[in-house]
Backbone as a printed PyTorch tensor [residue, N CA C, xyz], in Angstrom:
tensor([[[ 47.4730, 311.9880,  67.6930],
         [ 47.8110, 311.4370,  66.3950],
         [ 47.7350, 309.9170,  66.4600]],

        [[ 47.2240, 309.3290,  65.4220],
         [ 47.0920, 307.8780,  65.3710],
         [ 48.4300, 307.2160,  65.1270]],

        [[ 48.5500, 306.0170,  65.6550],
         [ 49.7740, 305.2680,  65.4150],
         [ 49.7220, 304.5000,  64.1020]],

        [[ 48.5140, 304.3270,  63.5500],
         [ 48.3460, 303.5890,  62.2940],
         [ 48.1730, 304.5730,  61.1370]],

        [[ 48.5560, 304.1280,  59.9560],
         [ 48.3670, 304.9420,  58.7580],
         [ 46.8710, 305.1150,  58.4880]],

        [[ 46.4350, 306.3430,  58.2120],
         [ 45.0120, 306.5810,  57.9550],
         [ 44.5730, 305.9700,  56.6330]],

        [[ 45.5020, 305.6700,  55.7260],
         [ 45.1440, 305.0420,  54.4550],
         [ 44.7160, 303.5950,  54.6670]],

        [[ 45.2650, 302.9310,  55.6740],
         [ 44.9690, 301.5250,  55.8990],
         [ 43.7810, 301.3050,  56.8280]],

        [[ 43.4140, 302.2800,  57.6270],
         [ 42.3660, 302.1070,  58.6270],
         [ 41.2460, 303.1170,  58.4100]],

        [[ 40.0170, 302.6590,  58.4570],
         [ 38.8860, 303.5890,  58.2930],
         [ 38.7440, 304.5070,  59.5100]],

        [[ 38.2010, 305.6990,  59.2720],
         [ 37.9200, 306.6270,  60.3710],
         [ 36.4520, 306.5900,  60.7400]],

        [[ 35.5900, 306.3390,  59.7650],
         [ 34.1450, 306.2520,  60.0070],
         [ 33.6260, 304.9940,  59.3340]],

        [[ 32.9230, 304.1770,  60.0950],
         [ 32.3690, 302.9260,  59.5840],
         [ 30.8570, 302.9980,  59.7030]],

        [[ 30.1600, 302.6790,  58.6290],
         [ 28.6970, 302.6260,  58.6570],
         [ 28.2590, 301.1690,  58.7170]],

        [[ 27.3440, 300.8690,  59.6350],
         [ 26.7580, 299.5360,  59.7200],
         [ 25.2510, 299.6540,  59.5470]],

        [[ 24.7440, 299.4220,  58.3090],
         [ 23.2990, 299.3940,  58.1170],
         [ 22.7630, 298.0870,  58.6990]],

        [[ 21.6580, 298.1540,  59.4210],
         [ 21.1390, 296.9520,  60.0670],
         [ 19.6380, 296.8180,  59.9270]],

        [[ 19.1950, 295.5750,  59.7740],
         [ 17.7700, 295.2700,  59.8380],
         [ 17.4880, 294.4230,  61.0700]],

        [[ 18.4780, 294.2850,  61.9440],
         [ 18.4110, 293.5560,  63.2070],
         [ 18.2320, 292.0480,  63.0310]],

        [[ 18.5440, 291.5330,  61.8500],
         [ 18.4870, 290.0970,  61.6010],
         [ 19.7340, 289.4320,  62.1880]],

        [[ 19.7520, 288.1090,  62.1540],
         [ 20.9150, 287.3770,  62.6370],
         [ 22.1800, 287.7360,  61.8760]],

        [[ 22.0620, 287.8400,  60.5580],
         [ 23.2220, 288.2200,  59.7500],
         [ 23.7090, 289.6160,  60.0610]],

        [[ 22.7670, 290.5250,  60.2830],
         [ 23.1410, 291.8960,  60.6210],
         [ 23.8210, 291.9490,  61.9830]],

        [[ 23.3760, 291.1260,  62.9050],
         [ 24.0100, 291.0960,  64.2350],
         [ 25.4490, 290.5810,  64.1450]],

        [[ 25.6730, 289.5880,  63.2880],
         [ 27.0500, 289.1140,  63.0910],
         [ 27.9030, 290.2080,  62.4490]],

        [[ 27.3120, 290.9250,  61.4960],
         [ 28.0400, 292.0310,  60.8590],
         [ 28.3090, 293.1400,  61.8800]],

        [[ 27.3720, 293.3760,  62.7860],
         [ 27.5660, 294.3960,  63.8270],
         [ 28.7560, 294.0340,  64.7180]],

        [[ 28.8750, 292.7600,  65.0710],
         [ 30.0130, 292.3120,  65.8790],
         [ 31.3180, 292.6130,  65.1590]],

        [[ 31.3580, 292.3420,  63.8530],
         [ 32.5650, 292.6180,  63.0650],
         [ 32.8190, 294.1250,  62.9580]],

        [[ 31.7500, 294.9050,  62.7680],
         [ 31.8950, 296.3590,  62.6730],
         [ 32.4450, 296.9430,  63.9760]],

        [[ 31.9450, 296.4610,  65.1000],
         [ 32.4420, 296.9290,  66.4030],
         [ 33.9100, 296.5660,  66.5620]],

        [[ 34.2670, 295.3380,  66.1800],
         [ 35.6670, 294.9190,  66.2800],
         [ 36.5800, 295.8040,  65.4380]],

        [[ 36.1450, 296.0720,  64.1960],
         [ 36.9510, 296.9220,  63.3150],
         [ 37.0370, 298.3540,  63.8280]],

        [[ 35.9370, 298.8770,  64.3540],
         [ 35.9370, 300.2480,  64.8850],
         [ 36.8850, 300.3670,  66.0700]],

        [[ 36.8510, 299.3780,  66.9440],
         [ 37.7640, 299.4070,  68.1030],
         [ 39.2160, 299.3060,  67.6640]],

        [[ 39.4890, 298.4010,  66.7160],
         [ 40.8640, 298.1810,  66.2660],
         [ 41.4420, 299.4010,  65.5640]],

        [[ 40.5860, 300.1670,  64.8980],
         [ 41.0770, 301.3170,  64.1310],
         [ 40.7460, 302.6420,  64.7870]],

        [[ 40.1530, 302.6080,  65.9780],
         [ 39.7630, 303.8200,  66.6910],
         [ 38.8450, 304.6810,  65.8170]],

        [[ 37.9130, 304.0080,  65.1330],
         [ 36.9980, 304.6760,  64.2000],
         [ 35.6620, 304.9580,  64.8740]],

        [[ 34.9200, 305.8880,  64.2980],
         [ 33.5530, 306.1570,  64.7130],
         [ 32.6530, 305.1520,  64.0120]],

        [[ 31.7350, 304.5380,  64.7630],
         [ 30.8100, 303.5670,  64.2010],
         [ 29.4190, 304.1780,  64.1570]],

        [[ 28.8390, 304.2510,  62.9490],
         [ 27.4850, 304.7630,  62.7680],
         [ 26.5610, 303.5930,  62.4760]],

        [[ 25.4540, 303.5140,  63.2050],
         [ 24.4540, 302.4750,  62.9630],
         [ 23.2790, 303.1050,  62.2490]],

        [[ 22.7710, 302.4200,  61.2090],
         [ 21.6560, 302.9390,  60.4280],
         [ 20.6100, 301.8570,  60.2460]],

        [[ 19.3560, 302.2090,  60.5200],
         [ 18.2260, 301.3290,  60.2570],
         [ 17.2400, 302.1080,  59.3950]],

        [[ 16.8620, 301.5450,  58.2630],
         [ 15.9340, 302.1940,  57.3430],
         [ 14.6150, 301.4320,  57.3800]],

        [[ 13.5090, 302.1650,  57.5700],
         [ 12.1810, 301.5490,  57.5770],
         [ 11.3890, 302.0720,  56.3850]],

        [[ 10.4490, 301.2660,  55.8500],
         [  9.6760, 301.7100,  54.6870],
         [  8.8710, 302.9880,  54.9320]],

        [[  8.3350, 303.1610,  56.1130],
         [  7.5830, 304.3720,  56.4480],
         [  8.1350, 304.9460,  57.7370]],

        [[  8.3290, 306.2570,  57.7770],
         [  8.9050, 306.8890,  58.9620],
         [  7.8860, 306.9500,  60.0950]],

        [[  8.2780, 306.4410,  61.2670],
         [  7.4510, 306.5030,  62.4630],
         [  8.1510, 307.2860,  63.5650]],

        [[  9.4470, 307.5090,  63.4060],
         [ 10.2520, 308.2360,  64.3980],
         [ 11.0510, 309.3010,  63.6760]],

        [[ 11.5210, 310.2970,  64.4080],
         [ 12.2580, 311.4050,  63.8070],
         [ 13.6710, 311.0740,  63.3530]],

        [[ 14.2710, 310.0100,  63.8530],
         [ 15.6700, 309.7200,  63.5490],
         [ 15.8650, 308.5130,  62.6350]],

        [[ 14.8440, 308.1190,  61.9210],
         [ 14.9750, 307.0170,  60.9720],
         [ 14.7720, 307.5380,  59.5580]],

        [[ 15.2230, 306.7960,  58.5890],
         [ 15.0710, 307.1540,  57.1800],
         [ 13.9790, 306.3140,  56.5640]],

        [[ 13.2800, 306.8690,  55.6130],
         [ 12.2880, 306.0870,  54.8870],
         [ 12.6600, 306.0640,  53.4160]],

        [[ 12.1950, 305.0450,  52.7330],
         [ 12.4690, 304.9170,  51.3130],
         [ 13.2840, 303.6780,  51.0180]],

        [[ 13.9570, 303.6980,  49.9020],
         [ 14.7950, 302.5830,  49.4770],
         [ 15.9870, 302.4480,  50.4240]],

        [[ 16.1650, 301.2500,  50.9680],
         [ 17.2640, 301.0370,  51.9190],
         [ 18.6180, 301.3370,  51.2660]],

        [[ 18.8410, 300.8280,  50.0560],
         [ 20.1270, 301.0520,  49.3940],
         [ 20.3670, 302.5380,  49.1430]],

        [[ 19.3560, 303.2600,  48.6870],
         [ 19.5100, 304.6940,  48.4210],
         [ 19.7850, 305.4710,  49.7030]],

        [[ 19.1050, 305.1210,  50.7780],
         [ 19.3190, 305.8170,  52.0450],
         [ 20.6970, 305.5050,  52.6200]],

        [[ 21.1470, 304.2720,  52.4670],
         [ 22.4940, 303.9180,  52.9120],
         [ 23.5220, 304.7440,  52.1560]],

        [[ 23.3670, 304.8550,  50.8260],
         [ 24.3080, 305.6540,  50.0250],
         [ 24.2850, 307.1220,  50.4490]],

        [[ 23.1030, 307.6520,  50.7350],
         [ 22.9930, 309.0560,  51.1610],
         [ 23.7480, 309.2890,  52.4670]],

        [[ 23.5890, 308.3780,  53.4250],
         [ 24.2710, 308.5290,  54.7150],
         [ 25.7760, 308.3590,  54.5530]],

        [[ 26.1890, 307.3880,  53.7400],
         [ 27.6230, 307.1630,  53.5090],
         [ 28.2760, 308.4260,  52.9570]],

        [[ 27.6290, 309.0340,  51.9770],
         [ 28.2110, 310.2410,  51.3630],
         [ 28.1780, 311.4280,  52.3160]],

        [[ 27.0500, 311.6190,  52.9960],
         [ 26.9160, 312.7660,  53.9020],
         [ 27.8950, 312.6710,  55.0750]],

        [[ 28.0590, 311.4660,  55.6210],
         [ 28.9470, 311.2810,  56.7770],
         [ 30.3860, 310.9750,  56.3700]],

        [[ 30.6190, 310.8570,  55.0620],
         [ 31.9490, 310.5530,  54.5290],
         [ 32.5500, 309.3120,  55.1800]],

        [[ 31.7810, 308.2300,  55.1630],
         [ 32.2240, 306.9700,  55.7610],
         [ 33.3250, 306.3330,  54.9170]],

        [[ 34.2170, 305.6390,  55.5850],
         [ 35.3460, 304.9720,  54.9350],
         [ 35.0930, 303.4900,  54.7120]],

        [[ 34.0840, 302.9350,  55.3740],
         [ 33.8190, 301.5010,  55.2990],
         [ 32.3610, 301.2620,  55.6590]],

        [[ 31.7400, 300.2880,  54.9820],
         [ 30.3810, 299.8360,  55.3040],
         [ 30.4930, 298.3690,  55.6860]],

        [[ 29.9100, 297.9930,  56.8230],
         [ 29.8730, 296.5960,  57.2510],
         [ 28.4120, 296.2210,  57.3830]],

        [[ 27.9540, 295.2640,  56.5750],
         [ 26.5320, 294.9090,  56.6090],
         [ 26.3250, 293.4250,  56.3980]],

        [[ 25.2120, 292.9380,  56.8930],
         [ 24.8680, 291.5320,  56.7420],
         [ 24.2140, 291.2680,  55.4020]],

        [[ 24.2950, 290.0180,  54.9730],
         [ 23.6260, 289.5830,  53.7590],
         [ 23.0480, 288.2000,  54.0160]],

        [[ 21.9250, 287.9290,  53.4090],
         [ 21.2580, 286.6430,  53.6370],
         [ 21.8860, 285.5160,  52.8360]],

        [[ 22.6980, 285.8320,  51.8580],
         [ 23.3530, 284.7950,  51.0650],
         [ 22.4000, 284.0450,  50.1640]],

        [[ 21.5020, 284.7710,  49.5180],
         [ 20.5570, 284.1400,  48.5850],
         [ 21.2810, 283.5360,  47.3970]],

        [[ 20.5980, 282.6460,  46.7050],
         [ 21.1680, 282.0390,  45.5030],
         [ 21.2570, 283.1010,  44.4080]],

        [[ 22.1220, 282.8960,  43.4200],
         [ 22.2330, 283.8700,  42.3250],
         [ 20.8980, 284.1240,  41.6180]],

        [[ 20.0800, 283.0760,  41.4530],
         [ 18.7840, 283.2400,  40.7980],
         [ 17.8580, 284.1170,  41.6440]],

        [[ 17.7830, 283.8700,  42.9420],
         [ 16.9260, 284.6730,  43.8250],
         [ 17.3910, 286.1260,  43.8400]],

        [[ 18.7220, 286.3170,  43.8560],
         [ 19.2620, 287.6890,  43.8450],
         [ 18.8880, 288.4100,  42.5690]],

        [[ 18.9790, 287.7080,  41.4340],
         [ 18.6750, 288.3620,  40.1560],
         [ 17.1910, 288.6740,  40.0270]],

        [[ 16.3340, 287.8360,  40.5870],
         [ 14.8960, 288.0730,  40.5040],
         [ 14.4100, 289.0780,  41.5420]],

        [[ 14.9110, 288.9700,  42.7450],
         [ 14.4240, 289.7970,  43.8500],
         [ 15.3070, 291.0110,  44.1260]],

        [[ 16.5660, 290.9310,  43.7370],
         [ 17.4900, 292.0080,  44.0660],
         [ 17.9610, 291.8520,  45.4940]],

        [[ 18.9390, 292.6150,  45.8610],
         [ 19.4900, 292.5420,  47.2000],
         [ 20.0080, 293.9270,  47.5740]],

        [[ 19.6590, 294.3600,  48.7660],
         [ 20.1690, 295.6530,  49.2470],
         [ 21.6870, 295.6060,  49.2870]],

        [[ 22.2430, 294.5110,  49.8050],
         [ 23.7020, 294.3960,  49.8870],
         [ 24.3380, 294.4670,  48.5000]],

        [[ 23.7440, 293.7970,  47.5080],
         [ 24.2810, 293.8520,  46.1370],
         [ 24.2820, 295.2810,  45.6060]],

        [[ 23.1810, 295.9880,  45.8250],
         [ 23.0960, 297.3780,  45.3440],
         [ 24.1220, 298.2710,  46.0400]],

        [[ 24.2970, 298.0530,  47.3390],
         [ 25.2680, 298.8610,  48.0900],
         [ 26.6840, 298.5710,  47.6040]],

        [[ 27.0230, 297.2940,  47.4270],
         [ 28.3650, 296.9300,  46.9560],
         [ 28.6570, 297.5910,  45.6140]],

        [[ 27.6770, 297.5970,  44.7220],
         [ 27.8860, 298.1890,  43.3880],
         [ 28.0140, 299.7090,  43.4190]],

        [[ 27.3040, 300.3690,  44.3280],
         [ 27.2420, 301.8290,  44.3040],
         [ 28.1270, 302.5180,  45.3330]],

        [[ 28.6540, 301.7930,  46.2700],
         [ 29.3750, 302.4170,  47.3900],
         [ 30.6550, 303.1170,  46.9390]],

        [[ 30.8930, 304.3070,  47.4970],
         [ 32.1220, 305.0360,  47.2000],
         [ 33.2880, 304.5800,  48.0860]],

        [[ 33.0510, 303.5720,  48.9280],
         [ 34.0720, 303.0840,  49.8470],
         [ 33.9530, 301.5530,  49.9000]],

        [[ 34.9080, 300.8820,  50.5270],
         [ 34.8380, 299.4220,  50.6400],
         [ 33.6000, 298.9770,  51.4350]],

        [[ 33.0870, 297.7830,  51.0840],
         [ 31.9420, 297.1850,  51.7620],
         [ 32.3350, 295.7890,  52.2040]],

        [[ 32.1740, 295.5120,  53.5040],
         [ 32.4020, 294.1780,  54.0410],
         [ 31.0450, 293.5660,  54.3020]],

        [[ 30.7310, 292.4670,  53.6000],
         [ 29.4590, 291.7950,  53.8240],
         [ 29.7070, 290.5540,  54.6720]],

        [[ 28.8040, 290.3380,  55.6170],
         [ 28.8810, 289.1880,  56.5140],
         [ 27.6620, 288.3280,  56.2550]],

        [[ 27.8650, 287.1040,  55.8220],
         [ 26.7640, 286.2120,  55.4590],
         [ 26.0940, 285.6520,  56.7130]],

        [[ 24.7530, 285.5880,  56.6630],
         [ 24.0110, 285.0680,  57.8050],
         [ 24.0410, 283.5570,  57.8330]]])
């Protein structure tokens, strides 16, 4: 039995990564949170075209949402490039889409 309340601490944390500098900083935070809460940490990398059996293809935001729901994650920790509001509105952002659609809290770490 855990010593911490399960309402305050996540049990499963998803860290979507593109292996960028910002994602690596978010990974460090995700590992810290997983250790502190004794949570399972899931790492996800989405590529536009599938080349391996264990990767997802398609829209990164949609695939992240699918994994979050299927694995019943309690927290998402992901990096963001910190684009300007104009660039975000014109180009969109995976992190923005995830924050809006996520069924659980999202911690974004700026690169």
